[in-house]
C-alpha positions in Angstrom: 86.1 110.7 99.8 87.9 107.7 101.6 88.4 104.8 100.5 90.1 101.6 102.0 91.8 99.6 99.4 94.1 96.1 99.0 96.6 95.8 96.4 99.0 92.8 96.6 98.1 91.7 99.9 98.5 95.0 101.5 95.8 97.9 102.5 95.7 101.7 102.2 93.5 104.3 103.5 93.5 106.7 100.8 91.9 110.3 99.2 92.0 111.6 95.6 95.1 113.2 95.4 97.4 111.0 97.6 100.4 109.2 96.2 101.4 105.6 97.0 104.4 103.1 96.7 103.6 99.9 96.1 105.1 96.6 94.6 105.2 97.0 90.9 102.5 96.4 88.7 103.4 94.4 85.9 102.9 95.4 82.4 102.5 99.4 83.5 104.5 102.4 82.1 104.7 105.7 83.9 101.5 108.0 83.0 99.6 104.2 82.4 96.1 104.5 84.5 95.2 101.4 86.6 91.8 100.5 88.6 92.0 99.1 91.7 88.8 97.0 92.2 89.2 95.7 95.5 87.6 98.4 97.9 86.8 97.1 101.0 85.3 100.8 102.7 84.4 103.5 101.1 83.1 107.3 103.2 81.7 110.1 101.7 81.9 112.6 104.8 79.4 110.6 107.6 78.3 108.2 105.3 80.3 104.9 105.0 79.7 101.5 102.6 81.3 98.5 104.1 82.5 95.3 101.8 82.0 91.9 102.7 84.8 91.7 101.8 84.6 94.3 98.5 82.0 97.0 98.1 80.0 96.3 95.0 80.6 98.5 92.0 83.6 100.5 93.8 86.3 100.9 92.1 89.7 103.9 92.6 91.1 104.8 89.5 95.0 105.9 90.0 97.6 107.1 87.6 101.3 105.4 87.4 103.6 108.0 87.9 106.7 106.0 87.8 108.5 102.5 87.6 111.5 102.7 90.1 113.9 100.7 92.4 113.6 101.5 96.1 116.5 102.2 98.3 118.7 99.5 99.1 118.3 97.0 102.1 121.8 95.2 103.3 120.6 91.5 104.4 123.9 90.5 107.3 123.7 87.2 108.5 127.0 85.9 111.4 128.1 83.5 113.6 130.0 84.8 116.4 133.0 82.5 116.7 132.5 80.6 113.4 134.1 82.8 110.8 130.9 83.0 109.1 129.5 86.4 107.9 127.1 87.0 104.7 126.3 90.6 103.4 123.8 90.8 100.9 121.9 93.9 99.1 118.4 94.1 97.8 116.3 96.5 96.3 112.3 96.0 95.4 111.2 97.3 92.2 108.2 99.7 93.1 105.7 101.8 91.0 104.1 105.3 92.5 100.7 105.9 91.6 98.6 109.0 92.1 95.0 108.0 93.3 92.8 110.1 91.1 89.1 109.2 91.2 87.0 107.2 93.6 83.6 105.8 93.0 81.4 103.6 95.1 
């Protein structure tokens, strides 16, 4: 079974057993279970259900494997010949989740 889900403004095509890295879900601990109700499409073999905008009664259950910080990105600004240069780093908080079941 495949499903297209939307969480935190991003869409993912998932199957059971997939591991995703998404922006951190607030108030979750490692090992907790979350349910994603925003399922846009569910496909089982050749049979597919499309939502307008979501499929009624469909949900995806996922388990939080860990909450961590993503790798650091560097934000560098410079204006030539002005002596202006700024360097900043940023690490986003992310959750690693594993898709356990798709119902729809």
